[in-house]
N, C-alpha and C positions, 0 to 999 in steps of 0.2 A: 535458448532462453531458459529452459528448464535447468540447465547446468548452472546458470548464473543465479537462479532462485535457490537452488540447493546449496550452493556455496555461500550465498548470503544468509540463508537460514541456519546453516551449520555454524557459521561464525557467530551469529547472534546467540544461538543456544549454547555453544561451547563457552563463550566469554561470560555470559550472564550465569550459566551453570557454575563455572569456576568461581565467579564473584560471590554468589550467595552461599555456596558450600564453604568457601574459605572464610567468608565474613562471619558465619556462624560456627566456624571451626568444627565442621562435621566430617571432614575427610580423614582417611586413615594414614595418609602420608604427609611429608613436609610440604609438598606442593599445594595441598588443600588446608594448610594450617593458617591460623590467624596471624602468626608472625610473618610468614611468607607474603600473605595478603598485604599487611602493613608495609613490609619492605618494598614490594612492587609498586604500591601507590606512592611511597616515599620517593622512589626513583622517578616515576612519572611526574610527581610534583616538582622535583628539582629540575627536570628537563623543561617542563612547561612554565616554571617559575610561578606557580600558584600553590595555595594551601592543599595539603593532601586530602582534606575532607571534600574539596570541590572536584576532584578528579572523576569520581563516579558520575557526578551530574554532567560534567562536560562530555564524558564518554557516552552517556545516555543521549544527549543532544546530537552527538555525531551519529549514533545509530538511528535516531529519528530522521535526521536529514538524509542519511544513506537509504533508509527505507523509502522515503518519498522519491528519491532518484530512481531506485530499482523498480518500484511499482509504476512510476511515470514512464519509464522505458518499456516496461511490460504492457502498459495500457496503450502506448503508441504502436507497439508491435501487434497487439491483438484487437485494435479498434475495428477492423473490418468484420470481426466476428460479433462483437458485443454492441457496437454503436447502432446498427439497424434494429436490433432487438430492443435496445434501451429506448430508442425513439418511438418504436411501435408501442412499447409498454406505456411510456409517458403519454402518448396521444390517446391510447385507449383509456387511461385513468382520467385524463382531462376532458374526454368526450369529443375529441376532434374527429374521430372516425365517424361518429354519428352525425355530426354537423356536415361533414363532407358528403355523406351519402344522402342526407336530406336535401342539400342544395342541388345535387345532381338530379335527383328525382323530381323535385319541385320545378326546376327549370324545364325539364322535358314535358311535364304536364302542362305548364303555362304556355310554352312556345309550341307545343305539339311535337310530333316525331320529326326527326331530321331526315329529309329525302335528298338523295344525290341530284345534282343538276342534270337535266336531260338535254 
């Protein structure tokens, strides 16, 4: 799972790093130039048959959707670790532990101690 998260994060960082460096024309080579940026998004726009200005927005939504899928898979893989801790935390914050302890103690006091049958 770590490898999947590393590949996902590397893809996101590399793409958006290239996007912003080339968008602001900060790079030293042609790959990071504004001309190459516009040319690449022009190709994407022709392939997808949408305006070139909408391509980064569509790519952003794809990354958001992909992020939900990757973290959903990670959550399902790791739920045995975090679910009991999360439920215990929620119960402690909502006061369920205190209510459970009080109910057990009060029933023993009212009914008396439980003796095994002889």
